[in-house]
N, CA, C and O of each residue as an XYZ file, in Angstrom:
972
protein
N     109.064    105.942    134.014
C     107.755    106.546    134.250
C     107.410    106.469    135.747
O     107.738    105.485    136.409
N     106.763    107.486    136.265
C     106.545    107.567    137.700
C     105.410    106.670    138.176
O     105.455    106.164    139.298
N     104.410    106.467    137.357
C     103.235    105.722    137.797
C     103.573    104.238    137.949
O     104.270    103.675    137.104
N     103.079    103.591    139.032
C     103.205    102.138    139.103
C     102.555    101.506    137.884
O     101.447    101.875    137.494
N     103.250    100.554    137.288
C     102.765     99.988    136.028
C     101.360     99.420    136.175
O     100.560     99.508    135.244
N     101.053     98.843    137.319
C      99.740     98.220    137.509
C      98.607     99.234    137.424
O      97.465     98.872    137.141
N      98.928    100.527    137.673
C      97.888    101.548    137.683
C      97.730    102.262    136.349
O      96.783    103.027    136.164
N      98.645    102.021    135.420
C      98.568    102.677    134.123
C      97.570    101.925    133.246
O      97.745    100.728    133.019
N      96.529    102.591    132.749
C      95.531    101.872    131.949
C      96.094    101.365    130.628
O      96.986    101.973    130.037
N      95.556    100.247    130.186
C      95.872     99.683    128.880
C      94.782    100.142    127.922
O      93.630     99.720    128.023
N      95.157    101.000    127.004
C      94.202    101.652    126.113
C      94.500    101.246    124.678
O      95.653    101.261    124.248
N      93.461    100.887    123.940
C      93.632    100.488    122.548
C      93.120    101.538    121.585
O      92.253    102.344    121.921
N      93.673    101.515    120.376
C      93.206    102.375    119.305
C      93.081    101.594    118.012
O      93.978    100.836    117.642
N      91.970    101.782    117.332
C      91.719    101.085    116.067
C      90.870    101.978    115.176
O      90.025    102.729    115.664
N      91.095    101.897    113.875
C      90.208    102.532    112.898
C      89.575    101.445    112.055
O      90.227    100.463    111.701
N      88.307    101.620    111.736
C      87.611    100.646    110.900
C      86.671    101.388    109.957
O      86.431    102.583    110.127
N      86.146    100.684    108.972
C      85.198    101.269    108.022
C      84.144    100.228    107.674
O      84.341     99.046    107.958
N      83.030    100.631    107.068
C      81.921     99.696    106.853
C      82.307     98.426    106.111
O      81.765     97.360    106.403
N      83.227     98.514    105.160
C      83.595     97.325    104.386
C      84.342     96.289    105.217
O      84.510     95.153    104.773
N      84.792     96.658    106.409
C      85.528     95.736    107.272
C      84.678     95.188    108.419
O      85.216     94.665    109.394
N      83.377     95.304    108.307
C      82.503     94.923    109.419
C      82.705     93.472    109.842
O      82.800     93.191    111.037
N      82.773     92.554    108.897
C      82.861     91.131    109.236
C      84.161     90.799    109.950
O      84.157     90.060    110.935
N      85.271     91.335    109.465
C      86.543     91.052    110.136
C      86.614     91.761    111.491
O      87.212     91.234    112.430
N      86.018     92.935    111.601
C      85.988     93.640    112.879
C      85.290     92.809    113.945
O      85.777     92.702    115.070
N      84.158     92.226    113.595
C      83.392     91.421    114.545
C      84.186     90.199    114.989
O      84.014     89.735    116.116
N      85.052     89.666    114.130
C      85.927     88.551    114.522
C      87.036     89.011    115.462
O      87.401     88.295    116.395
N      87.563     90.184    115.220
C      88.723     90.649    115.971
C      88.368     91.149    117.367
O      89.120     90.912    118.312
N      87.247     91.829    117.512
C      86.943     92.506    118.776
C      86.903     91.587    120.001
O      87.451     91.964    121.037
N      86.283     90.401    119.939
C      86.241     89.564    121.151
C      87.619     89.119    121.633
O      87.780     88.779    122.805
N      88.603     89.118    120.758
C      89.959     88.736    121.135
C      90.730     89.905    121.725
O      91.675     89.707    122.488
N      90.332     91.117    121.376
C      91.040     92.319    121.789
C      90.514     92.867    123.110
O      91.298     93.192    124.002
N      89.207     92.971    123.242
C      88.596     93.705    124.359
C      88.968     93.170    125.743
O      89.178     93.976    126.649
N      89.062     91.845    125.958
C      89.418     91.376    127.306
C      90.803     91.827    127.766
O      91.099     91.788    128.960
N      91.647     92.251    126.838
C      93.015     92.636    127.181
C      93.154     94.116    127.549
O      94.221     94.548    127.984
N      92.086     94.887    127.379
C      92.169     96.335    127.494
C      91.239     96.887    128.561
O      90.263     96.248    128.954
N      91.566     98.091    129.023
C      90.623     98.841    129.858
C      89.585     99.531    128.990
O      88.424     99.651    129.380
N      90.004     99.988    127.804
C      89.063    100.560    126.832
C      89.707    100.578    125.452
O      90.929    100.564    125.306
N      88.844    100.611    124.454
C      89.278    100.649    123.059
C      88.611    101.832    122.373
O      87.384    101.901    122.303
N      89.408    102.754    121.870
C      88.891    103.849    121.059
C      88.784    103.356    119.619
O      89.783    103.004    118.991
N      87.570    103.339    119.115
C      87.296    102.802    117.787
C      86.861    103.941    116.874
O      85.757    104.468    117.004
N      87.742    104.313    115.949
C      87.447    105.393    115.011
C      86.662    104.827    113.837
O      87.141    103.934    113.139
N      85.450    105.348    113.616
C      84.518    104.794    112.634
C      84.616    105.559    111.319
O      83.744    106.362    110.985
N      85.670    105.302    110.595
C      85.913    105.926    109.296
C      84.744    105.635    108.341
O      84.317    104.487    108.220
N      84.237    106.652    107.676
C      83.167    106.553    106.678
C      81.811    106.172    107.279
O      80.874    105.884    106.535
N      81.691    106.163    108.589
C      80.407    105.915    109.244
C      79.714    107.245    109.556
O      80.369    108.263    109.775
N      78.404    107.217    109.573
C      77.631    108.378    110.014
C      76.949    108.127    111.355
O      76.575    109.071    112.050
N      76.787    106.848    111.722
C      76.227    106.475    113.021
C      77.037    105.307    113.571
O      77.756    104.630    112.836
N      76.910    105.084    114.867
C      77.607    103.969    115.512
C      76.796    102.691    115.293
O      75.611    102.662    115.625
N      77.403    101.629    114.741
C      76.674    100.366    114.562
C      76.063     99.880    115.876
O      76.688     99.966    116.933
N      74.856     99.378    115.795
C      74.089     98.999    116.981
C      74.832     98.012    117.861
O      74.798     98.136    119.085
N      75.505     97.033    117.264
C      76.156     95.986    118.052
C      77.338     96.501    118.869
O      77.812     95.812    119.773
N      77.811     97.687    118.563
C      78.923     98.261    119.327
C      78.449     99.053    120.534
O      79.223     99.294    121.460
N      77.183     99.461    120.535
C      76.670    100.330    121.589
C      76.619     99.634    122.948
O      76.718    100.294    123.983
N      76.466     98.308    122.955
C      76.310     97.580    124.213
C      77.636     97.159    124.831
O      77.651     96.575    125.914
N      78.757     97.447    124.156
C      80.061     97.040    124.682
C      80.667     98.195    125.479
O      81.059     99.203    124.891
N      80.751     98.066    126.807
C      81.181     99.203    127.638
C      82.637     99.615    127.431
O      82.992    100.758    127.720
N      83.474     98.732    126.947
C      84.882     99.078    126.762
C      85.148     99.860    125.472
O      86.228    100.427    125.308
N      84.185     99.894    124.566
C      84.381    100.583    123.290
C      83.966    102.045    123.403
O      82.845    102.355    123.804
N      84.881    102.931    123.046
C      84.568    104.354    122.924
C      84.557    104.671    121.432
O      85.612    104.808    120.812
N      83.371    104.786    120.864
C      83.241    105.013    119.420
C      83.471    106.480    119.098
O      82.979    107.369    119.793
N      84.234    106.722    118.024
C      84.516    108.080    117.566
C      84.082    108.210    116.117
O      84.635    107.548    115.239
N      83.108    109.050    115.864
C      82.666    109.313    114.504
C      83.467    110.470    113.905
O      83.870    111.375    114.636
N      83.704    110.459    112.599
C      84.397    111.584    111.963
C      83.633    112.887    112.197
O      82.403    112.926    112.168
N      84.400    113.948    112.431
C      83.779    115.246    112.648
C      84.109    116.172    111.484
O      83.618    115.952    110.377
N      84.912    117.184    111.696
C      85.190    118.134    110.616
C      86.118    117.553    109.553
O      86.112    118.008    108.409
N      86.911    116.554    109.920
C      87.880    115.980    109.015
C      87.879    114.472    109.175
O      88.008    113.960    110.287
N      87.732    113.751    108.054
C      87.768    112.299    108.121
C      89.222    111.853    108.119
O      89.944    112.063    107.145
N      89.644    111.236    109.215
C      91.053    110.904    109.400
C      91.456    109.567    108.808
O      92.647    109.267    108.727
N      90.485    108.748    108.388
C      90.835    107.446    107.850
C      91.583    106.605    108.865
O      91.232    106.589    110.045
N      92.614    105.907    108.411
C      93.393    105.029    109.281
C      94.083    105.785    110.401
O      94.340    105.217    111.462
N      94.386    107.058    110.180
C      95.049    107.867    111.216
C      94.208    107.966    112.486
O      94.737    108.234    113.565
N      92.897    107.750    112.359
C      92.001    107.880    113.491
C      92.270    106.912    114.622
O      91.757    107.102    115.725
N      93.073    105.863    114.377
C      93.387    104.915    115.449
C      94.147    105.582    116.595
O      94.231    105.024    117.688
N      94.701    106.773    116.353
C      95.446    107.476    117.395
C      94.615    108.545    118.111
O      95.137    109.255    118.970
N      93.348    108.665    117.772
C      92.526    109.708    118.394
C      92.296    109.464    119.882
O      92.015    110.402    120.628
N      92.412    108.231    120.311
C      92.264    107.947    121.739
C      93.271    108.676    122.599
O      92.993    108.988    123.756
N      94.446    108.951    122.039
C      95.472    109.662    122.799
C      95.024    111.071    123.159
O      95.457    111.626    124.169
N      94.166    111.646    122.340
C      93.657    112.996    122.625
C      92.530    112.959    123.662
O      92.225    113.974    124.289
N      91.920    111.795    123.837
C      90.824    111.662    124.791
C      91.316    111.285    126.193
O      90.632    111.546    127.182
N      92.493    110.676    126.278
C      93.018    110.239    127.564
C      93.613    111.423    128.322
O      94.443    112.156    127.785
N      93.193    111.605    129.556
C      93.665    112.735    130.369
C      94.897    112.377    131.195
O      95.638    113.266    131.615
N      95.120    111.098    131.428
C      96.250    110.641    132.233
C      97.147    109.730    131.388
O      96.718    109.238    130.345
N      98.397    109.501    131.833
C      99.293    108.602    131.085
C      98.685    107.215    130.924
O      97.938    106.745    131.782
N      99.012    106.579    129.828
C      98.509    105.240    129.553
C      99.514    104.476    128.692
O     100.424    105.064    128.109
N      99.335    103.177    128.625
C     100.003    102.383    127.611
C      99.035    102.269    126.443
O      97.879    101.885    126.623
N      99.508    102.602    125.246
C      98.630    102.678    124.083
C      98.988    101.568    123.104
O     100.135    101.448    122.671
N      97.989    100.757    122.762
C      98.169     99.603    121.891
C      97.346     99.797    120.627
O      96.156    100.108    120.696
N      97.980     99.614    119.475
C      97.279     99.808    118.206
C      96.860     98.475    117.592
O      97.555     97.466    117.702
N      95.712     98.510    116.952
C      95.125     97.316    116.350
C      94.637     97.628    114.941
O      94.307     98.769    114.620
N      94.597     96.599    114.113
C      93.914     96.654    112.828
C      92.681     95.773    112.890
O      92.597     94.865    113.718
N      91.733     96.039    112.020
C      90.462     95.296    112.051
C      90.496     94.026    111.228
O      89.452     93.412    111.005
N      91.683     93.610    110.765
C      91.769     92.395    109.943
C      92.873     91.453    110.419
O      93.456     90.716    109.624
N      93.155     91.484    111.728
C      94.192     90.632    112.307
C      93.626     89.884    113.507
O      92.840     90.433    114.279
N      94.033     88.622    113.658
C      93.717     87.822    114.838
C      94.830     88.046    115.865
O      95.983     87.686    115.627
N      94.479     88.641    117.006
C      95.450     88.935    118.051
C      95.392     87.863    119.138
O      94.302     87.515    119.593
N      96.535     87.335    119.562
C      96.548     86.300    120.601
C      96.178     86.877    121.963
O      96.253     88.090    122.157
N      95.782     86.031    122.907
C      95.299     86.526    124.209
C      96.366     87.201    125.066
O      96.027     87.892    126.026
N      97.645     87.017    124.742
C      98.705     87.669    125.520
C      99.367     88.809    124.749
O     100.475     89.221    125.091
N      98.703     89.323    123.714
C      99.268     90.395    122.882
C      99.630     91.618    123.725
O     100.758     92.106    123.658
N      98.692     92.107    124.507
C      98.935     93.290    125.334
C      99.970     92.990    126.413
O     100.842     93.814    126.688
N      99.876     91.822    127.018
C     100.824     91.461    128.075
C     102.249     91.357    127.537
O     103.195     91.799    128.188
N     102.401     90.776    126.352
C     103.740     90.620    125.778
C     104.334     91.974    125.398
O     105.501     92.238    125.688
N     103.563     92.814    124.768
C     104.062     94.140    124.412
C     104.400     94.957    125.658
O     105.391     95.688    125.677
N     103.574     94.831    126.695
C     103.841     95.532    127.948
C     105.167     95.096    128.546
O     105.935     95.929    129.026
N     105.442     93.799    128.521
C     106.699     93.277    129.076
C     107.902     93.838    128.336
O     108.909     94.176    128.958
N     107.812     93.941    127.010
C     108.917     94.509    126.239
C     109.102     95.987    126.559
O     110.232     96.451    126.712
N     108.009     96.724    126.659
C     108.104     98.141    126.995
C     108.738     98.337    128.371
O     109.588     99.209    128.548
N     108.329     97.538    129.328
C     108.879     97.645    130.675
C     110.375     97.359    130.672
O     111.147     98.075    131.311
N     110.784     96.322    129.961
C     112.201     95.943    129.912
C     113.044     97.060    129.313
O     114.220     97.199    129.651
N     112.451     97.860    128.423
C     113.173     98.933    127.748
C     112.829    100.298    128.334
O     113.028    101.335    127.701
N     112.306    100.272    129.569
C     112.064    101.487    130.349
C     111.095    102.452    129.659
O     111.154    103.663    129.875
N     110.205    101.905    128.830
C     109.148    102.688    128.174
C     109.705    103.822    127.311
O     109.039    104.835    127.098
N     110.925    103.642    126.822
C     111.592    104.705    126.053
C     111.599    104.430    124.559
O     112.272    105.138    123.810
N     110.865    103.417    124.108
C     110.834    103.038    122.698
C     109.394    102.755    122.292
O     108.499    102.662    123.132
N     109.193    102.621    120.987
C     107.963    102.046    120.436
C     108.286    100.620    120.032
O     109.316    100.375    119.405
N     107.422     99.675    120.381
C     107.648     98.281    120.016
C     106.498     97.789    119.144
O     105.370     98.269    119.260
N     106.792     96.833    118.275
C     105.753     96.312    117.396
C     106.170     95.027    116.730
O     107.279     94.533    116.934
N     105.266     94.487    115.928
C     105.487     93.186    115.309
C     105.716     93.240    113.800
O     106.135     92.241    113.216
N     105.457     94.363    113.160
C     105.747     94.479    111.729
C     106.711     95.638    111.523
O     106.448     96.764    111.943
N     107.837     95.341    110.865
C     108.862     96.351    110.688
C     109.280     96.502    109.243
O     109.125     95.588    108.433
N     109.814     97.672    108.932
C     110.300     97.979    107.588
C     111.680     98.612    107.699
O     111.917     99.479    108.540
N     112.594     98.160    106.827
C     113.899     98.790    106.661
C     113.978     99.350    105.255
O     113.663     98.653    104.291
N     114.392    100.587    105.129
C     114.533    101.208    103.812
C     115.986    101.115    103.337
O     116.920    101.248    104.128
N     116.155    100.888    102.055
C     117.489    100.739    101.476
C     118.205    102.078    101.402
O     117.586    103.129    101.235
N     119.516    102.015    101.530
C     120.319    103.239    101.484
C     120.189    103.928    100.133
O     120.111    105.154    100.059
N     120.166    103.136     99.067
C     119.942    103.687     97.723
C     118.434    103.727     97.480
O     117.854    102.809     96.899
N     117.831    104.792     97.931
C     116.373    104.888     97.930
C     115.853    105.255     96.541
O     116.317    106.210     95.918
N     114.875    104.472     96.071
C     114.212    104.715     94.790
C     112.744    105.076     95.008
O     112.263    106.091     94.505
N     112.038    104.231     95.766
C     110.635    104.499     96.036
C     110.221    103.832     97.337
O     110.886    102.920     97.830
N     109.106    104.310     97.884
C     108.595    103.796     99.155
C     108.340    102.293     99.096
O     108.629    101.581    100.057
N     107.810    101.811     97.995
C     107.488    100.395     97.861
C     108.692     99.566     97.435
O     108.911     98.477     97.966
N     109.471    100.065     96.486
C     110.549     99.268     95.897
C     111.827     99.234     96.741
O     112.648     98.330     96.590
N     111.991    100.203     97.615
C     113.262    100.326     98.344
C     113.111     99.948     99.810
O     113.574    100.675    100.689
N     112.468     98.817    100.082
C     112.257     98.425    101.473
C     112.262     96.913    101.633
O     111.978     96.166    100.697
N     112.585     96.492    102.822
C     112.453     95.100    103.238
C     111.464     95.060    104.396
O     111.552     95.862    105.325
N     110.523     94.123    104.333
C     109.443     94.065    105.324
C     109.604     92.832    106.207
O     109.801     91.721    105.715
N     109.517     93.046    107.520
C     109.391     91.949    108.478
C     107.896     91.811    108.772
O     107.340     92.590    109.546
N     107.253     90.829    108.160
C     105.795     90.698    108.253
C     105.385     90.228    109.646
O     106.073     89.417    110.266
N     104.262     90.745    110.128
C     103.823     90.433    111.489
C     103.546     88.951    111.704
O     103.658     88.465    112.829
N     103.182     88.213    110.638
C     102.852     86.804    110.794
C     104.073     85.892    110.762
O     103.971     84.708    111.084
N     105.222     86.431    110.376
C     106.431     85.622    110.298
C     107.177     85.578    111.620
O     106.873     86.331    112.545
N     108.159     84.686    111.699
C     108.970     84.576    112.907
C     110.079     85.621    112.898
O     110.487     86.105    111.843
N     110.553     85.956    114.080
C     111.709     86.834    114.238
C     112.458     86.348    115.466
O     111.917     86.340    116.572
N     113.714     85.940    115.265
C     114.479     85.312    116.339
C     115.036     86.312    117.344
O     115.160     86.008    118.530
N     115.371     87.513    116.861
C     115.965     88.528    117.721
C     115.253     89.864    117.517
O     114.797     90.167    116.414
N     115.160     90.648    118.565
C     114.626     91.998    118.433
C     115.492     92.785    117.451
O     116.705     92.586    117.384
N     114.858     93.681    116.689
C     115.602     94.425    115.667
C     115.108     95.854    115.570
O     113.905     96.095    115.481
N     116.029     96.799    115.587
C     115.674     98.179    115.301
C     115.270     98.296    113.840
O     115.924     97.730    112.965
N     114.204     99.022    113.574
C     113.711     99.197    112.208
C     113.455    100.676    111.955
O     113.459    101.492    112.877
N     113.233    101.001    110.694
C     112.898    102.378    110.333
C     111.424    102.668    110.604
O     111.080    103.656    111.253
N     110.570    101.800    110.104
C     109.122    102.016    110.195
C     108.477    100.821    110.868
O     108.870     99.680    110.623
N     107.494    101.073    111.710
C     106.678    100.012    112.298
C     105.276    100.074    111.714
O     104.742    101.157    111.476
N     104.683     98.909    111.485
C     103.291     98.865    111.070
C     102.398     99.268    112.228
O     102.504     98.701    113.315
N     101.530    100.226    112.017
C     100.743    100.771    113.120
C      99.570     99.895    113.539
O      98.808    100.273    114.430
N      99.414     98.745    112.920
C      98.378     97.812    113.361
C      98.845     96.869    114.441
O      98.044     96.107    114.982
N     100.153     96.901    114.776
C     100.691     95.927    115.736
C     101.774     96.561    116.599
O     102.857     95.993    116.742
N     101.503     97.720    117.172
C     102.534     98.380    117.970
C     101.990     98.906    119.288
O     100.781     98.933    119.515
N     102.925     99.332    120.165
C     102.549     99.861    121.470
C     103.618    100.836    121.957
O     104.783    100.750    121.569
N     103.194    101.771    122.819
C     104.125    102.723    123.414
C     103.463    103.378    124.618
O     102.242    103.337    124.769
N     104.281    103.979    125.467
C     103.766    104.754    126.592
C     103.409    106.139    126.092
O     104.165    106.728    125.319
N     102.290    106.663    126.511
C     101.803    107.946    125.991
C     102.734    109.109    126.329
O     102.690    110.143    125.663
N     103.573    108.956    127.350
C     104.524    110.011    127.688
C     105.821    109.917    126.887
O     106.653    110.823    126.932
N     105.984    108.835    126.168
C     107.196    108.642    125.370
C     107.122    109.367    124.038
O     108.139    109.818    123.510
N     105.908    109.479    123.492
C     105.754    109.980    122.136
C     104.455    110.777    122.032
O     103.388    110.287    122.402
N     104.549    111.994    121.531
C     103.354    112.821    121.353
C     102.821    112.633    119.934
O     103.541    112.842    118.957
N     101.561    112.238    119.833
C     100.928    111.983    118.531
C      99.617    112.745    118.444
O      98.771    112.634    119.332
N      99.446    113.516    117.382
C      98.184    114.205    117.115
C      97.866    114.047    115.626
O      98.326    114.847    114.811
N      97.086    113.029    115.264
C      96.832    112.765    113.849
C      96.086    113.883    113.137
O      96.145    113.976    111.911
N      95.391    114.726    113.877
C      94.681    115.842    113.246
C      95.645    116.888    112.695
O      95.254    117.736    111.893
N      96.894    116.827    113.123
C      97.896    117.772    112.638
C      98.733    117.198    111.488
O      99.563    117.906    110.917
N      98.525    115.944    111.150
C      99.323    115.329    110.094
C      98.942    115.905    108.737
O      97.764    116.039    108.407
N      99.958    116.240    107.965
C      99.729    116.879    106.662
C      99.253    115.897    105.607
O      98.569    116.288    104.661
N      99.606    114.625    105.756
C      99.289    113.616    104.744
C      98.360    112.563    105.335
O      98.831    111.680    106.052
N      97.051    112.623    105.059
C      96.126    111.625    105.606
C      96.310    110.258    104.965
O      96.710    110.142    103.807
N      96.005    109.218    105.752
C      96.051    107.836    105.298
C      97.437    107.387    104.835
O      97.554    106.480    104.010
N      98.469    108.010    105.357
C      99.841    107.489    105.264
C     100.289    107.193    106.693
O     101.334    107.664    107.141
N      99.492    106.418    107.385
C      99.597    106.304    108.830
C     100.950    105.791    109.296
O     101.562    106.381    110.187
N     101.427    104.696    108.705
C     102.719    104.135    109.128
C     103.843    105.136    108.891
O     104.726    105.308    109.732
N     103.800    105.784    107.751
C     104.846    106.729    107.379
C     104.812    107.973    108.277
O     105.862    108.442    108.717
N     103.635    108.502    108.547
C     103.526    109.682    109.392
C     103.908    109.365    110.839
O     104.522    110.188    111.518
N     103.545    108.175    111.305
C     103.937    107.771    112.654
C     105.461    107.660    112.745
O     106.062    108.099    113.725
N     106.079    107.073    111.721
C     107.539    106.979    111.696
C     108.166    108.368    111.758
O     109.129    108.585    112.493
N     107.626    109.298    110.994
C     108.163    110.655    110.971
C     108.086    111.294    112.353
O     109.028    111.958    112.786
N     106.960    111.093    113.050
C     106.840    111.643    114.397
C     107.891    111.032    115.331
O     108.500    111.744    116.130
N     108.100    109.731    115.233
C     109.089    109.070    116.089
C     110.497    109.579    115.794
O     111.288    109.782    116.716
N     110.814    109.786    114.521
C     112.126    110.323    114.156
C     112.291    111.737    114.694
O     113.328    112.066    115.270
N     111.285    112.566    114.511
C     111.347    113.944    115.010
C     111.588    113.989    116.514
O     112.298    114.860    117.018
N     110.979    113.027    117.229
C     111.066    113.028    118.688
C     112.157    112.096    119.209
O     112.285    111.876    120.414
N     112.944    111.551    118.273
C     114.108    110.721    118.617
C     113.722    109.499    119.447
O     114.371    109.175    120.441
N     112.656    108.830    119.019
C     112.186    107.633    119.708
C     112.494    106.413    118.845
O     112.013    106.336    117.714
N     113.282    105.455    119.343
C     113.607    104.255    118.555
C     112.372    103.396    118.301
O     111.428    103.390    119.092
N     112.397    102.669    117.181
C     111.340    101.733    116.805
C     111.925    100.330    116.801
O     112.909    100.063    116.111
N     111.318     99.433    117.574
C     111.865     98.089    117.753
C     110.847     97.047    117.323
O     109.727     97.013    117.831
N     111.244     96.198    116.385
C     110.431     95.044    115.980
C     110.847     93.872    116.868
O     112.026     93.521    116.920
N     109.888     93.269    117.565
C     110.244     92.343    118.625
C     110.082     90.881    118.209
O     109.297     90.534    117.327
N     110.863     90.050    118.886
C     110.940     88.616    118.588
C     109.596     87.925    118.806
O     108.807     88.331    119.659
N     109.356     86.898    118.039
C     108.133     86.088    118.183
C     108.239     84.869    117.281
O     109.074     84.822    116.378
N     107.390     83.890    117.534
C     107.309     82.697    116.710
C     106.403     82.954    115.515
O     105.542     83.832    115.562
N     106.594     82.190    114.446
C     105.735     82.311    113.266
C     104.291     82.015    113.638
O     104.014     81.084    114.394
N     103.382     82.802    113.109
C     101.958     82.583    113.338
C     101.452     83.138    114.655
O     100.294     82.915    115.009
N     102.297     83.863    115.395
C     101.829     84.462    116.646
C     100.666     85.420    116.367
O      99.686     85.449    117.111
N     100.783     86.191    115.307
C      99.684     87.003    114.794
C      99.262     86.438    113.448
O     100.104     85.983    112.674
N      97.966     86.464    113.163
C      97.471     85.916    111.897
C      96.510     86.899    111.241
O      95.736     87.579    111.915
N      96.571     86.959    109.936
C      95.676     87.839    109.189
C      94.309     87.186    109.008
O      94.224     86.004    108.672
N      93.247     87.948    109.227
C      91.902     87.493    108.853
C      91.756     87.582    107.339
O      91.188     86.694    106.704
N      92.275     88.664    106.775
C      92.276     88.865    105.324
C      93.447     89.777    104.993
O      93.906     90.543    105.840
N      93.932     89.689    103.743
C      95.031     90.539    103.300
C      94.770     91.017    101.875
O      94.054     90.379    101.104
N      95.372     92.152    101.553
C      95.316     92.727    100.211
C      93.882     92.949     99.728
O      93.567     92.724     98.559
N      93.010     93.398    100.653
C      91.649     93.747    100.267
C      91.686     94.961     99.339
O      92.646     95.731     99.337
N      90.632     95.111     98.562
C      90.586     96.204     97.587
C      90.618     97.576     98.248
O      91.032     98.551     97.622
N      90.182     97.667     99.527
C      90.181     98.943    100.226
C      91.445     99.157    101.063
O      91.522    100.104    101.845
N      92.432     98.277    100.896
C      93.645     98.324    101.695
C      94.556     99.476    101.275
O      94.772     99.708    100.085
N      95.086    100.194    102.263
C      96.067    101.238    101.966
C      97.344    100.643    101.396
O      98.020    101.265    100.576
N      97.667     99.433    101.837
C      98.845     98.743    101.304
C      98.688     98.482     99.813
O      99.617     98.714     99.038
N      97.527     98.006     99.412
C      97.269     97.737     97.994
C      97.325     99.027     97.187
O      97.868     99.051     96.082
N      96.771    100.087     97.734
C      96.796    101.369     97.025
C      98.214    101.876     96.842
O      98.535    102.464     95.809
N      99.069    101.655     97.838
C     100.459    102.097     97.699
C     101.216    101.257     96.673
O     102.130    101.756     96.016
N     100.845     99.993     96.533
C     101.467     99.157     95.498
C     101.120     99.671     94.105
O     101.928     99.593     93.180
N      99.924    100.190     93.975
C      99.472    100.708     92.688
C     100.074    102.074     92.362
O     100.360    102.373     91.203
N     100.265    102.898     93.393
C     100.827    104.236     93.193
C     101.416    104.708     94.515
O     100.674    105.042     95.439
N     102.726    104.740     94.611
C     103.387    105.167     95.843
C     104.085    106.510     95.674
O     104.994    106.836     96.437
N     103.668    107.292     94.681
C     104.359    108.545     94.375
C     104.284    109.534     95.540
O     105.271    110.205     95.842
N     103.120    109.629     96.197
C     102.987    110.572     97.311
C     103.849    110.130     98.492
O     104.510    110.955     99.124
N     103.843    108.833     98.787
C     104.668    108.317     99.875
C     106.153    108.509     99.571
O     106.938    108.869    100.449
N     106.524    108.264     98.316
C     107.925    108.420     97.914
C     108.387    109.858     98.062
O     109.484    110.115     98.559
N     107.561    110.786     97.635
C     107.909    112.204     97.749
C     108.112    112.608     99.210
O     109.075    113.297     99.546
N     107.198    112.174    100.064
C     107.316    112.510    101.478
C     108.557    111.878    102.091
O     109.289    112.537    102.830
N     108.800    110.603    101.788
C     109.939    109.919    102.391
C     111.263    110.501    101.914
O     112.223    110.559    102.682
N     111.329    110.931    100.663
C     112.545    111.604    100.180
C     112.847    112.841    101.026
O     113.998    113.093    101.384
N     111.809    113.601    101.336
C     111.986    114.804    102.138
C     112.437    114.456    103.557
O     113.269    115.156    104.135
N     111.888    113.373    104.118
C     112.268    112.957    105.470
C     113.723    112.492    105.490
O     114.475    112.835    106.402
N     114.120    111.712    104.481
C     115.507    111.244    104.402
C     116.476    112.422    104.307
O     117.541    112.418    104.925
N     116.095    113.416    103.533
C     116.939    114.602    103.386
C     117.038    115.375    104.700
O     118.104    115.873    105.061
N     115.918    115.465    105.405
C     115.895    116.231    106.649
C     116.575    115.501    107.799
O     117.126    116.136    108.699
N     116.538    114.174    107.775
C     117.106    113.372    108.863
C     118.034    112.304    108.279
O     117.694    111.121    108.315
N     119.179    112.683    107.751
C     120.039    111.739    107.031
C     120.649    110.644    107.902
O     121.083    109.617    107.380
N     120.690    110.844    109.213
C     121.331    109.860    110.095
C     120.337    109.035    110.890
O     120.713    108.387    111.866
N     119.076    109.049    110.489
C     118.029    108.418    111.295
C     117.697    106.992    110.880
O     116.735    106.422    111.395
N     118.467    106.390    109.957
C     118.023    105.192    109.289
C     118.861    103.976    109.642
O     120.073    104.069    109.835
N     118.182    102.820    109.723
C     118.866    101.554    109.977
C     119.440    100.963    108.704
O     120.541    100.412    108.712
N     118.689    101.075    107.595
C     119.050    100.610    106.261
C     119.068     99.091    106.113
O     119.731     98.372    106.860
N     118.314     98.639    105.119
C     118.365     97.233    104.709
C     119.613     97.027    103.872
O     120.132     97.958    103.256
N     120.086     95.783    103.862
C     121.280     95.475    103.061
C     120.922     95.382    101.597
O     121.792     95.130    100.763
């Protein structure tokens, strides 16, 4: 990338909804000091919560013609006019104070030509379903060596905005954020790397909430399975494969 790294802004993206207010308030003070600004997509909101209005680093985005759900965490990329490093967050994770710095160091070492993150998924060669045919490297667990993966969890990843073009308003399947992001990376031939860390580097504020997309996919993954079958067929050589 041509820009001196020190001059490239650190920009965050997150989507939240009213039911996550308490965990959001816990997460924000840990995230904001690490960023130049945070684009916060307010899924299911009609107004910006009062406590967010006084924070100068937060750029609140209310749903307009289409409610993007979790996909809205990428709307900041459409608002940025210049190249940036883009860091994704979830509203139910405790992020350490060097989260942005560590991800930046990995991106720099790999010449900003990859997407890096802390939660990874490998799909099995004998694919049955999105949920049943995968191995997950959970963000809270340890990982001794960096590993190429098929899918990265979009709550714990980063990339240079010139490396990957993302427009969530064009995605055909809403609220399949991890899967749609993976598809974009495959289409654009961008590797996905799950990076090394110690256990507990990232911690969940809460997990498996009733409004969780993960929980919903456990209950019914038919739509995700159908889409992933089509992606596997279209890109047969794009996969790392779990054993």
